N, C-alpha and C positions, 0 to 999 in steps of 0.2 A: 807493763798491761798491754798489747793490741788493744787494738778496737776493728773491729767487724762490721759495716752493713752489710746488709739481705734484701736487696729489696723484691716485693711480689707486692701480686691482688689477689683480687678474688676472685675472677673471671674463668670459670671450673674451679674447680678444689689442688688441682698439683704444682699451681706454682704452688699455694700456702704448703702444701706438702712437705712439695721440696725444699723450702725455706726450712720450715719445722722440724723434715730428719738433718736436712744438717745444723742445726744447734743442738737437738738431741744430742749425733753423734758428737758434737765439741766440746758438750757440756759432761756426756757416758766419758769419751778421751781425756780430759780431765786440761784441755790446755789452757794457757795462761792469756786468753783473752775474754773480751768481751764481743757478746755477738747481741745486733739493737736490730727487729726486724721492722722492716719501712714499708707500712703498706703503704705503694702510688698514687694510687684512685684517692686517695683521704690527703697527701700533698699536693696532685695533683685539682683536685677537687673544679677550685674558680676558674679552671680551662676546657672544664668539660660540654661544648658545647651540645650533644646531646642535655645532660643537664638543665641545663638553662633551657633549651625547649618543653622539654617533660615530664618535666623533673625528676626522667629513668638516669642514673648514674649508670657508665657503657656498660662496665663489666655485670655490674645487672642486668639489661638488657642484652648480653650475651649469653649468664643461666636459663634467662625465658627465652630466647633463644633453642640451648639447648630443651630444656621441657614441655618443649614444648613437638620440641624435633620441626621449628621452620629454619631447616639448613637450606635447603635450596636453594640455588642463587650464589652462598655466603661469600665463593672467590670476589665476585659484586662488593659484596659491602665487605671484605678484607681493602681494597683500594681503597674502597671510599675512605675507611679509615687514615689508610696512607699516608693516601692526600690529604684530610683533614694537617695529621701531624705534619705533615712538611709546611700545611701556611701557620702554624701554632709554633716552627721550630724555632722561633727567635723568642717566645715569648717564655716559651715551654725551658729554654736552656736558662730564660735567666733569671724562673720563678727556684730552678733546682743549684744554682749556682748559689744564690740564698742561705739555702735550707743549705745545701753543705758546708758553707762560713759556718753557720752556728751549729751542727752538728759536724765537730771535725773523726777525722779516722784516719784506720791505715790501708783499711780494702776495703773496696768496693765491691759488691757479685750482687749483680743481677737475671733475676729467674723469670723474670720474665719477657717476648715476644716488644716487636714494634717498637722500640722507646729505646732504645743500647744507645743511640747514635748520642738522640739526644740527654743521654741520663752519660754518657761517655763525653763532648763533649764539654761538658757543666761541669764534671767529676772534676778535667785534665788542667781546666782550667783553674781550678782554684787548686787543685796540688797534684800540681806536676812531677811525675814522675813515680804519683805510687797509682799501685793496678789497678784494674780494673777489669772485673772478667764475667762473663756469660756463662752459665751453666744454662746451657743448650737442657729444654725438657722434653722436647719431643724427642725423637726417632732420625729425623731428617730437619733441616732445616727447608724451609718453599717461600725460597727467596721469587721477590728482591725486596728486600728491606725488611723483616722479618726476623732473624734474628742473629745472624749475619749483617757487622757492614764493615763495609772494605778504609774503613780506618784503621791504621795502624799500634793505636793505645789498647785495642777490647785483645783480653788474650779468651781463649775459647774453651769450653773443657765441653767435649763431644760422649754422648756415648756410642756412639756408631759408628764404622769407618767410614760413611757417605757423608753424615753429617763432617766428619774429619777434611773429611776429602771435598767439602764444599767451601767449611771457610777455605783451603788453600785457593783452591778459584776463587773466591777472593786477596787471594796475592797474602795472606797472612801470615806471616812464613812460620818454622817449625819450633819456633821457641814458645811462639803466642800459639799455638794449639794444643792440649791437652787429650786424649781419644782414654779412654775408662773403659769400664767393663763393660756399663748399662749405665740405666737409668737408676736415677735415683731416688729412693726408697725410705721410705722410714724405717729405723737400724728397727723396730718390733714381725717386723715380714722376717727377719733373722733371726727372730729366734726359732729354739729349740724346742718343739713341739710331741713333748708324744704320747697327748690325746689318744685317744681310743676313737677311727671320726666316726663307724657304729652307734658310740654311745653320745657323741653332741652331738648325733642324729634323734636317739630318742629325747635328747632334753630341747631338742623341735618341735619333740614330737610329730616325726618323721617317723618310716620305713626307715627301720640299720639295715639294714639286708637290700636297697635299694637305689639303682643311680641316683648317685644326686648333682645336681647345676645349680651352679647361683651365679642368679641372670644381674649385674651391675653396667650402669650408665651413668657410673661419673659421682660426683657429688649429690646432685642436681634432679637423680635419676631423667626418667624419656616416658613420658604415654605410652616407649612404642612395648613398654614394657608390659602394656595389659595386652597391648594386640597379641604377642609374644605367647606370653603367658595360653590364650585365649586357643591358638595352633594347639600347640601343644597338650592342652589341657581333652579338643579336638581329636586328635589323636589318635589314644587311646596309646601311648605310650608307657613299656614300665618304667616309669620318670617320675620323680619329684623336684620342685626347682626350691630355692631359698633367693627370695627377689629384697634383693636392700635397692634402699628407695631413695635411701640418701635421706634431704631434709625436703621430698617432695612430700607433703604431708597428703597433699588431695589425693594423690600416686596411693601413696598405705593404703589407704583411707577404700580406697574405692576395691581394691587389688580383696581386706582384707574382707567390705563387704560382698561380695558373693560367695556366692557358695562354687567350690572349683571340684574334681569328681579325682585330680587326681592332690598327691598332695602339696601341701606348701608352707612355707613356714615366711612369711611379709616383718621383713626392719626395715624401722625408719633412719637414722642419721644417723652412725656408729663408728666406734673408735673400734670394733673388733674385728677387724675385714679379714685378718692376715689370720684372725684365730675361724674365724666362717666359711677359708675356705678349706682350712681342714677336712672338712666338712663334706665338702665337693670334690665330684670324681674330674670335674668340666667347668667351664666355664663360656659364660655368654652374654655377647659385650657388643658395643663402639668399639672401633681400631682404636680408642686411645696410649693415648704412649703408657698411660701412668697403671690401670689395670692388665694392660700386653703382660711387661715389666712384672708388675705386683700376681700375676697366675704364672709366671713364669717363676720368679724364685716359690713361690708355694705350689709346684713343679701343678699346676693344673693344663693342659690342652683349652685352645680357645677353640669359640665360634666365634665367629664376626662378621660381618656389613660390610662392602665397600658398594660404594655407586654414587652415581649425582649428587646425592643428602649429602653425602659423605662431607666432612667438615675437608679440605682441601691441605691442610699440615698433616691431617694422621695417612692422609690418603695410602704411603707410603709403609706410614707400620701394615698395612697387608698384602701389600710388596712383601713383606718380610716373614712376616708369618707362612705366608707361601715358602720363599725360600727355603728357611729357615723349618719347616712341615714339623711346624709345633700346632698346625692347629688347620679351620675349616673359616673359606673367605665368601661366602653366599650373595649376588650381586644383591636378595631383600635379604629382610626377615620371613616374609609373606614364606619362603622352603626352606623356615625352621625346622617343620617333623621333617622335611623330610635328612637336612643337615642334622640334624640329630639322632636319628638310624644310621646315619654311613659313620659319626663320632661313635654309636656305641654298639660298630661293629666289628669282636673282639681282637682279627687283625690290628684293622687300620689303632683301634684306641693303645693295644699294643706299642705301636710305630710312632704315635704322636706321646704316647707317655718317655721316650728312648729318646727320640729326639727336645722335646725339651727338659730330660736331667741333661741333655748336655752342655742348656745356658747355665752358665757360672755367671754373674753378676752384682758383686763387692764393690761399686762405682760410692754408696753413701758413704764409704771404710777410705776411700781413695780419693777422694775428694778434698775431705781437710792438711791429703799430706799434699798436695795441687798448692789448697794455701800455704801452707805452712814452710813450704820452696818462693813462695813469692814474696814471703813476707821475710828472705832474708833468715830458714829457722833451719833444723839438724831436722830431717826424719825423726817419728813414735814411729809402732807399733802398728799399722793401719788397722788391726779388728782385735777390739778388746777381747777378755774374755769372758767377760759377757752372752758379746755376738757372737753364735755361729752360721756355720749355712746351714740353712735348714735341710735336714733329712725325711723323704716323704717314704711310709713301709703302706704300698697299695691292697688295696685287701680286696680277693672275688666278688663284685658283687654277683 
């Protein structure tokens, strides 16, 4: 049995989701692999400078910033983090070396940014020749020292041509770059769903015949969801909302406490986002790679925002949305009502849906084949029968 380690952390929800997605699909494919998920923050807590001075872990601080919307100037905070990592490079490598010696494996996978140089260097010192793979969970890298490192031993799995080109520009050869058809997502987003959107809406006490937006700002929500709801409520549009607040219980309580004129359904943390998307006509949210990719697989156009407050690593995602014609990019959610009016225009919505339908992403089924190749194994069918591409029958509203 081959052993595979997958390194993740909980800064945002996407990295854990990627790790769990990989573990799930490998289990479904019944490969003779033992997958172990390794929480990087737990492993490196003793070197967390922020935790030493404030008692708050780095990943917690990141999630607080997302929930509160305090993202202006995040580029400078990012460079400060990267400088701190460089200062602690030696101790980090030594710490990781000791861990790998105690936890041997045949292959190491990282689904986190920032630390790939330290992870790779420590791994190859202990196990020279055993592959180290970085799965980029953003649509593109944000160099320098974000996802892709100028190191020979790093294999890169990229979900877009842009990210693959960035790896080449860092002097990675083609043998170390693998291009998939998109972002890695949980396999349940690919489950065939024949449920009736109108019935799903009724089950949420929503009107079955009214255009429906799902509002999603990651696993920790964001206070901007409240102001979006206020603006749309005041606009008097023919619209209703499914509001996914994630672990932000304070936001969920505040939204539930208000008496809205428009129909709304408030949801806390859920693993049923793929099913809730079935009840929606389009998505409103931040330009996170996970949210955008999930919407594409569930065949939903997107309405997103991109400005100075947008996380720097997510700004390319807005460019991608415009380039592919799969949604609307606003400069500010202050204009969300106008954005919804544009989205609900029948001709525009039909065009967005056609462009969304053209996006095919099966990365979660492709990546195990890439890993098998690196382990020297023969290929098997990438997609088990239980998982088929989702189909969407659009109903007129």
